TIMI-2910 file (N, C-alpha, C, CB; in pm, 1 decimal, decimal comma, always signed):
<rs>
+----------+----------+----------+----------+----------+----------+----------+----------+----------+----------+----------+----------+------+
!      n_x !      n_y !      n_z !     ca_x !     ca_y !     ca_z !      c_x !      c_y !      c_z !     cb_x !     cb_y !     cb_z ! resn !
+----------+----------+----------+----------+----------+----------+----------+----------+----------+----------+----------+----------+------+
!   +101,3 !   -107,1 !    -18,7 !     -8,4 !     +4,0 !     -0,7 !    +98,3 !   +125,3 !     -3,4 !   -113,9 !     -8,1 !   +157,7 !  Unk !
!   +197,9 !   +118,3 !    +72,8 !   +276,5 !   +248,0 !    +81,9 !   +317,1 !   +259,6 !    -56,9 !   +404,8 !   +249,5 !   +187,4 !  Unk !
!   +415,0 !   +181,7 !   -139,9 !   +462,2 !   +181,1 !   -269,1 !   +353,1 !   +257,0 !   -351,6 !   +490,5 !    +35,0 !   -318,5 !  Unk !
!   +252,3 !   +219,6 !   -367,8 !   +129,8 !   +279,7 !   -441,3 !   +123,4 !   +410,6 !   -398,3 !     -7,4 !   +209,6 !   -415,2 !  Unk !
!   +111,5 !   +478,8 !   -255,1 !    +84,2 !   +605,9 !   -313,1 !   +238,9 !   +626,8 !   -285,1 !    -42,7 !   +714,5 !   -243,3 !  Unk !
!   +336,8 !   +589,0 !   -282,0 !   +478,6 !   +681,4 !   -315,5 !   +465,1 !   +692,1 !   -469,9 !   +647,4 !   +597,9 !   -267,2 !  Unk !
!   +422,5 !   +559,4 !   -564,1 !   +448,0 !   +588,8 !   -695,4 !   +277,7 !   +715,2 !   -736,3 !   +465,0 !   +400,8 !   -795,9 !  Unk !
!   +199,3 !   +677,2 !   -688,2 !    +84,8 !   +795,9 !   -662,7 !   +199,3 !   +930,0 !   -668,7 !    -18,1 !   +777,9 !   -476,2 !  Unk !
!   +222,9 !   +983,4 !   -552,0 !   +277,5 !  +1081,2 !   -525,5 !   +370,9 !  +1166,7 !   -633,9 !   +333,0 !  +1041,5 !   -425,8 !  Unk !
!   +452,7 !  +1060,6 !   -671,4 !   +615,2 !  +1109,7 !   -791,7 !   +486,4 !  +1082,1 !   -886,3 !   +823,5 !   +972,6 !   -819,6 !  Unk !
!   +421,6 !  +1022,0 !   -960,8 !   +352,8 !  +1056,0 !  -1054,2 !   +285,5 !  +1222,1 !  -1041,8 !   +257,3 !   +943,9 !  -1060,5 !  Unk !
!   +235,5 !  +1215,0 !   -941,5 !   +171,6 !  +1353,6 !   -914,3 !   +216,9 !  +1467,2 !   -935,0 !   +145,6 !  +1371,4 !   -808,8 !  Unk !
!   +378,6 !  +1480,5 !   -873,6 !   +467,3 !  +1589,4 !   -867,3 !   +538,0 !  +1601,8 !  -1015,7 !   +574,1 !  +1565,2 !   -745,0 !  Unk !
!   +527,1 !  +1483,8 !  -1089,3 !   +556,7 !  +1489,6 !  -1213,8 !   +502,6 !  +1575,3 !  -1294,7 !   +543,5 !  +1393,4 !  -1257,4 !  Unk !
!   +345,5 !  +1509,6 !  -1303,8 !   +258,9 !  +1609,7 !  -1334,3 !   +259,1 !  +1757,0 !  -1331,7 !   +181,9 !  +1585,6 !  -1278,6 !  Unk !
!   +268,9 !  +1840,7 !  -1189,2 !   +250,8 !  +1908,7 !  -1128,4 !   +372,5 !  +2010,0 !  -1202,8 !   +240,1 !  +1857,3 !   -994,6 !  Unk !
!   +499,4 !  +1958,3 !  -1195,6 !   +599,9 !  +1991,4 !  -1234,4 !   +618,0 !  +2036,7 !  -1376,7 !   +664,5 !  +1906,5 !  -1202,5 !  Unk !
!   +519,7 !  +1958,9 !  -1496,4 !   +533,3 !  +1926,9 !  -1611,2 !   +428,5 !  +2040,3 !  -1659,6 !   +512,8 !  +1773,4 !  -1639,7 !  Unk !
!   +305,2 !  +2084,1 !  -1574,7 !   +232,7 !  +2176,7 !  -1581,1 !   +259,5 !  +2329,7 !  -1541,7 !   +150,2 !  +2131,0 !  -1526,9 !  Unk !
!   +369,0 !  +2318,4 !  -1440,2 !   +421,6 !  +2446,2 !  -1370,1 !   +529,6 !  +2494,3 !  -1470,6 !   +487,4 !  +2417,8 !  -1210,2 !  Unk !
!   +567,9 !  +2402,7 !  -1542,4 !   +673,3 !  +2386,2 !  -1629,9 !   +603,4 !  +2521,4 !  -1782,0 !   +687,3 !  +2174,5 !  -1673,6 !  Unk !
!   +519,2 !  +2470,1 !  -1812,6 !   +410,6 !  +2515,5 !  -1917,9 !   +351,5 !  +2646,9 !  -1874,9 !   +288,9 !  +2406,7 !  -1933,4 !  Unk !
!   +319,0 !  +2676,9 !  -1715,9 !   +267,1 !  +2787,6 !  -1711,0 !   +383,2 !  +2910,3 !  -1689,3 !   +164,3 !  +2774,4 !  -1607,9 !  Unk !
!   +509,9 !  +2872,1 !  -1646,5 !   +574,7 !  +2971,3 !  -1672,3 !   +592,9 !  +2988,2 !  -1814,9 !   +681,4 !  +2967,4 !  -1605,7 !  Unk !
!   +619,8 !  +2906,6 !  -1892,4 !   +682,2 !  +2999,1 !  -2072,9 !   +544,3 !  +3050,9 !  -2046,4 !   +723,4 !  +2888,1 !  -2283,0 !  Unk !
!   +407,0 !  +3011,4 !  -2044,0 !   +311,8 !  +3104,4 !  -2077,2 !   +308,3 !  +3216,6 !  -2032,2 !   +213,7 !  +3070,9 !  -2060,0 !  Unk !
!   +338,2 !  +3248,0 !  -1897,0 !   +384,7 !  +3377,3 !  -1826,5 !   +511,2 !  +3421,5 !  -1904,2 !   +419,4 !  +3353,8 !  -1661,1 !  Unk !
!   +615,9 !  +3411,1 !  -1925,1 !   +697,4 !  +3456,5 !  -1999,7 !   +653,5 !  +3491,1 !  -2124,7 !   +785,5 !  +3385,2 !  -2002,6 !  Unk !
!   +543,3 !  +3453,6 !  -2201,0 !   +504,9 !  +3471,9 !  -2334,5 !   +426,2 !  +3619,0 !  -2323,2 !   +410,1 !  +3338,9 !  -2392,0 !  Unk !
!   +337,0 !  +3611,8 !  -2183,7 !   +238,2 !  +3671,1 !  -2138,0 !   +305,9 !  +3827,4 !  -2136,1 !   +186,4 !  +3601,2 !  -1999,8 !  Unk !
!   +419,9 !  +3847,2 !  -2005,5 !   +511,6 !  +3919,2 !  -1979,9 !   +569,9 !  +3989,8 !  -2136,6 !   +608,5 !  +3829,5 !  -1893,9 !  Unk !
!   +576,7 !  +3922,7 !  -2220,6 !   +666,3 !  +4015,9 !  -2333,0 !   +581,2 !  +4051,9 !  -2408,4 !   +780,5 !  +3954,3 !  -2421,2 !  Unk !
!   +400,8 !  +4050,8 !  -2398,8 !   +328,3 !  +4088,4 !  -2433,9 !   +280,1 !  +4244,2 !  -2386,4 !   +270,9 !  +3995,6 !  -2424,2 !  Unk !
!   +303,1 !  +4202,6 !  -2271,8 !   +216,6 !  +4372,5 !  -2173,2 !   +355,5 !  +4409,2 !  -2172,4 !   +112,7 !  +4368,9 !  -1961,6 !  Unk !
!   +482,9 !  +4400,0 !  -2239,1 !   +603,3 !  +4478,7 !  -2213,5 !   +566,9 !  +4549,7 !  -2381,6 !   +779,3 !  +4372,4 !  -2174,6 !  Unk !
!   +503,2 !  +4488,3 !  -2447,5 !   +499,8 !  +4527,5 !  -2591,1 !   +387,6 !  +4624,1 !  -2606,8 !   +481,4 !  +4404,0 !  -2687,9 !  Unk !
!   +277,4 !  +4624,8 !  -2522,3 !   +170,6 !  +4658,4 !  -2504,1 !   +230,9 !  +4823,3 !  -2438,5 !    +82,1 !  +4541,2 !  -2414,9 !  Unk !
!   +299,0 !  +4804,8 !  -2309,2 !   +348,9 !  +4915,1 !  -2228,0 !   +408,2 !  +5017,9 !  -2322,6 !   +454,6 !  +4866,6 !  -2122,5 !  Unk !
!   +516,8 !  +4940,4 !  -2418,8 !   +574,6 !  +5055,1 !  -2490,4 !   +505,4 !  +5091,4 !  -2582,5 !   +691,2 !  +5040,8 !  -2539,7 !  Unk !
!   +425,7 !  +5045,1 !  -2629,9 !   +306,1 !  +5124,1 !  -2716,6 !   +217,0 !  +5216,6 !  -2645,8 !   +207,1 !  +5024,5 !  -2780,7 !  Unk !
!   +167,9 !  +5232,2 !  -2528,4 !   +136,6 !  +5283,5 !  -2402,2 !   +232,9 !  +5431,4 !  -2400,9 !   +175,1 !  +5161,7 !  -2275,5 !  Unk !
!   +338,6 !  +5379,6 !  -2407,8 !   +428,3 !  +5524,0 !  -2348,1 !   +449,4 !  +5582,6 !  -2484,1 !   +602,7 !  +5495,8 !  -2253,7 !  Unk !
!   +429,9 !  +5549,1 !  -2600,3 !   +449,8 !  +5648,1 !  -2685,4 !   +253,5 !  +5778,4 !  -2716,6 !   +520,6 !  +5532,9 !  -2845,2 !  Unk !
!   +175,6 !  +5718,3 !  -2634,1 !    +41,5 !  +5793,7 !  -2674,4 !    +55,8 !  +5871,1 !  -2530,9 !   -123,5 !  +5686,1 !  -2708,1 !  Unk !
!    -10,4 !  +6051,4 !  -2516,7 !     +4,1 !  +6076,8 !  -2428,5 !   -149,8 !  +6056,4 !  -2379,5 !    +77,6 !  +6185,6 !  -2426,0 !  Unk !
!   -149,1 !  +6130,1 !  -2234,1 !   -288,3 !  +6122,6 !  -2158,3 !   -351,0 !  +6285,9 !  -2140,8 !   -260,6 !  +6043,5 !  -1989,4 !  Unk !
!   -470,7 !  +6285,5 !  -2139,9 !   -510,7 !  +6409,9 !  -2138,6 !   -561,6 !  +6433,7 !  -1964,4 !   -632,0 !  +6427,4 !  -2263,4 !  Unk !
!   -597,0 !  +6528,7 !  -1937,7 !   -658,7 !  +6564,4 !  -1824,7 !   -783,1 !  +6490,7 !  -1767,5 !   -686,8 !  +6685,9 !  -1843,7 !  Unk !
!   -833,1 !  +6384,2 !  -1892,9 !   -950,0 !  +6311,3 !  -1827,8 !   -907,5 !  +6189,9 !  -1769,6 !  -1060,7 !  +6279,8 !  -1923,1 !  Unk !
!   -764,6 !  +6190,0 !  -1828,4 !   -738,9 !  +6021,3 !  -1811,4 !   -709,8 !  +5942,6 !  -1937,3 !   -871,7 !  +5946,2 !  -1750,4 !  Unk !
!   -803,0 !  +6023,2 !  -2061,0 !   -812,9 !  +5945,4 !  -2183,4 !   -691,4 !  +5975,1 !  -2274,0 !   -946,5 !  +5977,0 !  -2257,3 !  Unk !
!   -667,3 !  +5832,1 !  -2347,6 !   -515,4 !  +5867,0 !  -2409,4 !   -520,0 !  +5940,7 !  -2545,9 !   -425,5 !  +5724,5 !  -2437,0 !  Unk !
!   -414,2 !  +6024,0 !  -2588,2 !   -441,6 !  +6108,6 !  -2674,2 !   -355,3 !  +6052,4 !  -2796,2 !   -415,5 !  +6249,9 !  -2623,5 !  Unk !
!   -357,2 !  +6013,0 !  -2948,1 !   -314,3 !  +6033,1 !  -3078,9 !   -218,2 !  +6114,4 !  -3050,1 !   -407,2 !  +6081,0 !  -3177,8 !  Unk !
!    -83,2 !  +6109,6 !  -3069,3 !     +3,5 !  +6166,9 !  -3145,2 !     -4,2 !  +6216,7 !  -3304,7 !    +88,1 !  +6088,5 !  -3129,8 !  Unk !
!    +12,7 !  +6289,8 !  -3324,7 !    -27,9 !  +6384,4 !  -3461,8 !    +50,8 !  +6248,7 !  -3572,4 !    +75,7 !  +6600,6 !  -3468,7 !  Unk !
!   +165,8 !  +6191,9 !  -3541,1 !   +254,4 !  +6138,0 !  -3595,2 !   +156,8 !  +5984,3 !  -3621,8 !   +397,6 !  +6146,0 !  -3501,5 !  Unk !
!   +137,6 !  +5921,2 !  -3502,7 !    +62,5 !  +5787,9 !  -3480,8 !    -95,9 !  +5825,8 !  -3575,4 !    +36,9 !  +5753,2 !  -3277,6 !  Unk !
!   -140,1 !  +5939,9 !  -3565,3 !   -326,2 !  +5968,7 !  -3607,6 !   -230,3 !  +5980,8 !  -3816,3 !   -451,7 !  +6228,4 !  -3489,6 !  Unk !
!   -137,3 !  +5973,8 !  -3851,8 !    -81,6 !  +6008,6 !  -3985,4 !    -92,4 !  +5864,0 !  -4034,9 !    +78,3 !  +6082,0 !  -3989,7 !  Unk !
!     +8,2 !  +5792,2 !  -3936,3 !    -24,3 !  +5652,7 !  -3958,8 !   -120,0 !  +5583,6 !  -4020,2 !    -31,9 !  +5610,0 !  -3873,6 !  Unk !
!   -188,2 !  +5588,6 !  -3898,6 !   -372,3 !  +5559,9 !  -3885,9 !   -408,4 !  +5624,7 !  -4013,8 !   -474,0 !  +5648,5 !  -3733,9 !  Unk !
!   -412,4 !  +5703,9 !  -4033,0 !   -506,1 !  +5737,0 !  -4174,4 !   -443,4 !  +5705,4 !  -4290,6 !   -544,7 !  +5888,0 !  -4197,0 !  Unk !
!   -299,5 !  +5667,4 !  -4308,2 !   -192,9 !  +5656,9 !  -4444,1 !   -278,4 !  +5511,8 !  -4428,3 !    +29,7 !  +5671,6 !  -4434,4 !  Unk !
!   -278,8 !  +5419,4 !  -4355,6 !   -338,3 !  +5258,9 !  -4313,8 !   -476,8 !  +5261,7 !  -4365,2 !   -344,6 !  +5217,8 !  -4131,7 !  Unk !
!   -570,9 !  +5327,1 !  -4307,3 !   -703,4 !  +5355,5 !  -4301,4 !   -690,3 !  +5365,0 !  -4516,1 !   -749,9 !  +5531,8 !  -4172,4 !  Unk !
!   -619,3 !  +5455,0 !  -4544,6 !   -682,7 !  +5461,2 !  -4674,5 !   -612,4 !  +5330,2 !  -4771,2 !   -654,2 !  +5624,3 !  -4741,7 !  Unk !
!   -508,9 !  +5303,5 !  -4726,8 !   -435,1 !  +5203,3 !  -4790,8 !   -532,9 !  +5064,0 !  -4784,8 !   -284,8 !  +5187,9 !  -4713,5 !  Unk !
!   -633,5 !  +5071,2 !  -4702,5 !   -680,4 !  +4987,1 !  -4645,1 !   -832,4 !  +4948,3 !  -4757,8 !   -693,0 !  +5041,9 !  -4487,6 !  Unk !
!   -863,5 !  +5073,6 !  -4754,2 !   -959,2 !  +5116,4 !  -4860,7 !   -978,4 !  +5108,5 !  -4956,1 !   -974,5 !  +5186,2 !  -4878,7 !  Unk !
!   -816,5 !  +5111,4 !  -5060,3 !   -777,4 !  +5083,3 !  -5176,8 !   -814,6 !  +4931,4 !  -5194,8 !   -635,0 !  +5120,1 !  -5192,6 !  Unk !
!   -730,3 !  +4901,7 !  -5141,1 !   -745,7 !  +4762,1 !  -5122,4 !   -869,2 !  +4675,8 !  -5129,9 !   -703,3 !  +4743,5 !  -5015,0 !  Unk !
!   -936,8 !  +4742,1 !  -5084,4 !  -1068,7 !  +4655,4 !  -5039,6 !  -1156,6 !  +4683,7 !  -5167,7 !  -1153,4 !  +4712,2 !  -4878,7 !  Unk !
!  -1153,5 !  +4839,4 !  -5217,4 !  -1209,3 !  +4863,5 !  -5310,0 !  -1136,9 !  +4814,7 !  -5500,2 !  -1227,1 !  +5004,5 !  -5265,5 !  Unk !
!  -1037,0 !  +4769,9 !  -5448,8 !   -960,9 !  +4713,9 !  -5564,3 !  -1006,2 !  +4591,0 !  -5556,2 !   -807,9 !  +4721,5 !  -5565,1 !  Unk !
!  -1012,2 !  +4530,5 !  -5481,3 !  -1081,7 !  +4363,2 !  -5420,0 !  -1212,0 !  +4367,6 !  -5493,9 !  -1121,1 !  +4342,3 !  -5216,4 !  Unk !
!  -1293,7 !  +4460,8 !  -5435,3 !  -1430,1 !  +4504,3 !  -5489,2 !  -1442,3 !  +4494,6 !  -5641,3 !  -1459,4 !  +4651,2 !  -5448,5 !  Unk !
!  -1390,5 !  +4559,2 !  -5709,4 !  -1351,5 !  +4603,4 !  -5861,3 !  -1373,1 !  +4487,1 !  -5937,4 !  -1195,1 !  +4654,8 !  -5885,5 !  Unk !
!  -1231,7 !  +4366,0 !  -5863,1 !  -1155,6 !  +4246,4 !  -5908,1 !  -1303,4 !  +4125,4 !  -5908,9 !  -1001,4 !  +4204,7 !  -5776,5 !  Unk !
!  -1350,6 !  +4145,0 !  -5782,6 !  -1485,4 !  +4024,0 !  -5757,6 !  -1526,8 !  +4098,0 !  -5898,5 !  -1628,1 !  +4031,9 !  -5579,9 !  Unk !
!  -1636,5 !  +4232,7 !  -5859,9 !  -1708,9 !  +4220,3 !  -5968,6 !  -1675,9 !  +4192,0 !  -6116,8 !  -1760,6 !  +4311,9 !  -5964,5 !  Unk !
!  -1528,5 !  +4219,6 !  -6165,5 !  -1537,2 !  +4192,9 !  -6278,3 !  -1491,7 !  +4017,7 !  -6331,3 !  -1459,7 !  +4305,0 !  -6329,7 !  Unk !
!  -1481,6 !  +3940,9 !  -6190,5 !  -1476,6 !  +3779,0 !  -6235,9 !  -1608,1 !  +3787,6 !  -6206,3 !  -1376,9 !  +3648,4 !  -6153,9 !  Unk !
!  -1736,3 !  +3834,7 !  -6163,3 !  -1867,5 !  +3783,0 !  -6158,4 !  -1915,9 !  +3835,0 !  -6258,0 !  -1944,4 !  +3803,0 !  -6047,5 !  Unk !
!  -1927,1 !  +3904,9 !  -6350,9 !  -1925,9 !  +3967,2 !  -6493,9 !  -1838,9 !  +3837,7 !  -6599,0 !  -1826,2 !  +4144,4 !  -6485,8 !  Unk !
!  -1719,2 !  +3783,5 !  -6582,0 !  -1645,1 !  +3693,1 !  -6642,0 !  -1733,9 !  +3573,0 !  -6667,5 !  -1526,6 !  +3664,6 !  -6563,7 !  Unk !
!  -1775,8 !  +3517,9 !  -6532,3 !  -1861,5 !  +3420,8 !  -6520,4 !  -1992,5 !  +3399,0 !  -6543,5 !  -1854,0 !  +3397,9 !  -6438,0 !  Unk !
!  -2047,3 !  +3534,4 !  -6549,4 !  -2192,3 !  +3536,1 !  -6595,7 !  -2171,6 !  +3531,3 !  -6783,4 !  -2282,8 !  +3703,8 !  -6524,4 !  Unk !
!  -2083,5 !  +3566,1 !  -6842,6 !  -2037,9 !  +3557,5 !  -6939,4 !  -1990,3 !  +3382,1 !  -6993,3 !  -1941,4 !  +3659,9 !  -6921,1 !  Unk !
!  -1954,5 !  +3350,1 !  -6937,9 !  -1871,2 !  +3210,2 !  -6969,9 !  -2030,2 !  +3112,3 !  -6914,2 !  -1674,2 !  +3181,2 !  -6841,1 !  Unk !
!  -2104,0 !  +3143,8 !  -6839,7 !  -2207,4 !  +3076,7 !  -6829,2 !  -2319,1 !  +3107,7 !  -6928,4 !  -2242,6 !  +3088,4 !  -6707,4 !  Unk !
!  -2323,7 !  +3199,6 !  -6947,4 !  -2411,8 !  +3255,7 !  -7099,7 !  -2365,4 !  +3168,6 !  -7198,2 !  -2377,5 !  +3426,5 !  -7162,4 !  Unk !
!  -2165,4 !  +3172,0 !  -7233,1 !  -2165,2 !  +3060,3 !  -7371,2 !  -2179,8 !  +2913,7 !  -7319,0 !  -2005,4 !  +3064,4 !  -7468,2 !  Unk !
!  -2158,8 !  +2873,5 !  -7204,8 !  -2142,8 !  +2757,8 !  -7167,1 !  -2329,6 !  +2689,1 !  -7200,6 !  -2070,3 !  +2767,1 !  -6995,1 !  Unk !
!  -2417,7 !  +2792,6 !  -7176,8 !  -2571,4 !  +2795,8 !  -7195,9 !  -2598,6 !  +2764,1 !  -7378,9 !  -2637,1 !  +2975,6 !  -7136,5 !  Unk !
!  -2509,5 !  +2848,2 !  -7441,2 !  -2525,0 !  +2830,7 !  -7585,2 !  -2488,5 !  +2718,4 !  -7646,8 !  -2465,6 !  +2917,7 !  -7647,5 !  Unk !
!  -2382,9 !  +2638,4 !  -7604,0 !  -2295,7 !  +2563,3 !  -7618,9 !  -2354,5 !  +2414,7 !  -7590,1 !  -2189,0 !  +2610,6 !  -7541,6 !  Unk !
!  -2439,2 !  +2444,0 !  -7479,3 !  -2531,6 !  +2349,1 !  -7473,5 !  -2645,4 !  +2327,5 !  -7541,9 !  -2561,0 !  +2347,6 !  -7382,0 !  Unk !
!  -2739,1 !  +2426,0 !  -7546,7 !  -2843,8 !  +2422,2 !  -7648,9 !  -2764,5 !  +2380,6 !  -7803,9 !  -2924,8 !  +2584,3 !  -7650,3 !  Unk !
!  -2651,7 !  +2425,2 !  -7860,2 !  -2604,5 !  +2388,5 !  -7967,8 !  -2600,8 !  +2250,1 !  -7977,7 !  -2495,0 !  +2442,1 !  -7986,2 !  Unk !
!  -2528,9 !  +2202,2 !  -7857,0 !  -2478,6 !  +2049,4 !  -7850,7 !  -2658,5 !  +1983,8 !  -7858,6 !  -2362,4 !  +2002,5 !  -7663,4 !  Unk !
!  -2757,2 !  +2029,9 !  -7804,2 !  -2846,8 !  +1988,0 !  -7820,5 !  -2925,9 !  +1981,3 !  -7909,8 !  -2876,1 !  +2007,1 !  -7765,6 !  Unk !
!  -2888,4 !  +2099,4 !  -7979,7 !  -2994,5 !  +2066,5 !  -8136,4 !  -2886,2 !  +1968,1 !  -8233,8 !  -3042,1 !  +2260,1 !  -8254,4 !  Unk !
!  -2757,8 !  +1982,3 !  -8211,9 !  -2701,5 !  +1864,4 !  -8295,6 !  -2711,5 !  +1727,4 !  -8267,3 !  -2577,8 !  +1876,0 !  -8306,8 !  Unk !
!  -2717,1 !  +1725,9 !  -8159,3 !  -2763,1 !  +1573,1 !  -8087,2 !  -2893,5 !  +1505,7 !  -8185,4 !  -2834,5 !  +1603,9 !  -7895,1 !  Unk !
!  -2969,0 !  +1634,4 !  -8179,7 !  -3119,7 !  +1573,7 !  -8222,6 !  -3103,6 !  +1571,6 !  -8395,6 !  -3274,5 !  +1696,3 !  -8161,1 !  Unk !
!  -3019,5 !  +1646,7 !  -8430,0 !  -2966,6 !  +1621,2 !  -8586,4 !  -2942,7 !  +1512,9 !  -8612,9 !  -2854,8 !  +1678,9 !  -8631,1 !  Unk !
!  -2812,0 !  +1457,5 !  -8535,5 !  -2794,1 !  +1330,2 !  -8559,8 !  -2868,4 !  +1252,0 !  -8544,1 !  -2721,0 !  +1291,2 !  -8518,7 !  Unk !
!  -2929,3 !  +1212,6 !  -8427,0 !  -3031,7 !  +1109,7 !  -8458,4 !  -3118,7 !  +1056,8 !  -8579,6 !  -3105,8 !  +1136,3 !  -8390,2 !  Unk !
!  -3141,4 !  +1202,6 !  -8585,1 !  -3308,7 !  +1188,1 !  -8709,5 !  -3193,4 !  +1185,4 !  -8806,8 !  -3472,4 !  +1359,8 !  -8740,1 !  Unk !
!  -3057,8 !  +1167,6 !  -8817,9 !  -2972,3 !  +1129,4 !  -8962,6 !  -2958,0 !  +1012,5 !  -8940,2 !  -2827,9 !  +1194,2 !  -9001,8 !  Unk !
!  -2924,9 !   +968,3 !  -8804,4 !  -2884,8 !   +790,2 !  -8792,3 !  -3038,1 !   +730,1 !  -8837,8 !  -2830,5 !   +721,7 !  -8587,8 !  Unk !
!  -3140,8 !   +790,3 !  -8803,6 !  -3282,8 !   +743,8 !  -8845,2 !  -3306,2 !   +696,1 !  -8949,4 !  -3367,5 !   +823,8 !  -8845,6 !  Unk !
!  -3301,7 !   +801,9 !  -9024,6 !  -3299,1 !   +842,8 !  -9181,8 !  -3194,3 !   +744,7 !  -9245,8 !  -3249,2 !  +1014,1 !  -9210,0 !  Unk !
!  -3061,9 !   +691,0 !  -9209,1 !  -3015,9 !   +627,3 !  -9233,4 !  -3050,6 !   +497,0 !  -9243,5 !  -2956,4 !   +654,0 !  -9193,9 !  Unk !
!  -3129,6 !   +450,9 !  -9122,8 !  -3156,1 !   +318,1 !  -9115,4 !  -3273,5 !   +288,3 !  -9180,8 !  -3159,6 !   +274,0 !  -8989,7 !  Unk !
!  -3359,0 !   +386,6 !  -9230,0 !  -3451,7 !   +333,3 !  -9273,9 !  -3440,8 !   +338,6 !  -9436,6 !  -3562,1 !   +390,9 !  -9211,3 !  Unk !
!  -3349,7 !   +413,2 !  -9455,6 !  -3295,1 !   +435,3 !  -9610,7 !  -3207,6 !   +272,6 !  -9644,2 !  -3160,0 !   +604,3 !  -9617,7 !  Unk !
!  -3121,2 !   +239,8 !  -9523,6 !  -3059,7 !   +103,5 !  -9514,5 !  -3224,1 !    -15,3 !  -9555,7 !  -2974,9 !    +84,4 !  -9313,9 !  Unk !
!  -3307,5 !     +7,1 !  -9473,5 !  -3401,9 !    -56,2 !  -9470,7 !  -3465,8 !    -73,6 !  -9585,2 !  -3463,5 !    -18,7 !  -9393,4 !  Unk !
!  -3498,7 !    +29,8 !  -9652,1 !  -3551,4 !    +75,8 !  -9752,5 !  -3492,3 !     +3,2 !  -9898,6 !  -3531,6 !   +220,5 !  -9737,0 !  Unk !
!  -3388,5 !    +19,6 !  -9904,0 !  -3260,4 !     -9,4 ! -10032,1 !  -3276,4 !   -196,2 ! -10019,7 !  -3037,5 !    +72,5 !  -9969,6 !  Unk !
!  -3274,7 !   -231,2 !  -9880,8 !  -3280,1 !   -379,4 !  -9849,0 !  -3379,9 !   -476,6 !  -9887,2 !  -3280,3 !   -391,2 !  -9727,1 !  Unk !
!  -3510,7 !   -366,8 !  -9858,0 !  -3665,4 !   -446,3 !  -9900,5 !  -3595,8 !   -451,3 ! -10083,1 !  -3874,3 !   -307,0 !  -9862,6 !  Unk !
!  -3602,3 !   -348,7 ! -10101,5 !  -3580,3 !   -324,6 ! -10261,5 !  -3482,2 !   -438,1 ! -10341,6 !  -3503,8 !   -168,3 ! -10280,7 !  Unk !
!  -3399,5 !   -427,3 ! -10251,9 !  -3309,9 !   -532,2 ! -10350,6 !  -3331,9 !   -675,1 ! -10340,9 !  -3158,8 !   -522,0 ! -10323,9 !  Unk !
!  -3441,3 !   -723,5 ! -10237,3 !  -3493,4 !   -813,6 ! -10218,7 !  -3628,8 !   -859,8 ! -10303,5 !  -3499,3 !   -799,4 ! -10105,1 !  Unk !
!  -3709,4 !   -733,8 ! -10317,1 !  -3747,9 !   -753,9 ! -10430,6 !  -3735,2 !   -754,3 ! -10594,7 !  -3795,6 !   -719,8 ! -10407,9 !  Unk !
!  -3609,7 !   -693,1 ! -10605,3 !  -3559,6 !   -721,9 ! -10740,9 !  -3473,9 !   -822,5 ! -10773,9 !  -3503,7 !   -625,9 ! -10785,2 !  Unk !
!  -3401,1 !   -926,1 ! -10715,4 !  -3384,8 !  -1047,1 ! -10716,0 !  -3417,7 !  -1136,6 ! -10691,4 !  -3340,1 !  -1065,3 ! -10698,0 !  Unk !
!  -3535,6 !  -1137,2 ! -10639,7 !  -3690,3 !  -1173,2 ! -10551,1 !  -3732,1 !  -1265,9 ! -10737,4 !  -3842,5 !   -954,0 ! -10474,9 !  Unk !
+----------+----------+----------+----------+----------+----------+----------+----------+----------+----------+----------+----------+------+
</rs>
């Protein structure tokens, strides 16, 4: 019974140590992220109400980023509309080809029936002629 308790204690401590190691790695990552955030916060100023002011330099960068994002958005929208038009054209052409194919398959069937009837008529005529 004592060996069972000893084994359970050793396994439990190993598991706890493993969890503690992963926790410390996570804590280090969190500290790095907090340091990055605090560095970003130092660049902004605080007014008398305690709210953060964005410096004119950061504001200009933000406006530039917003303009770039808008341009990219509208470019992708334009490209999407062009692709939609092309897809509609392709669909239209595909429908036309389908209709033509259907028409020609009907004509092909009629020609096959005509050939079959012609062969039967010629066969009957030849049988009658040589009889």
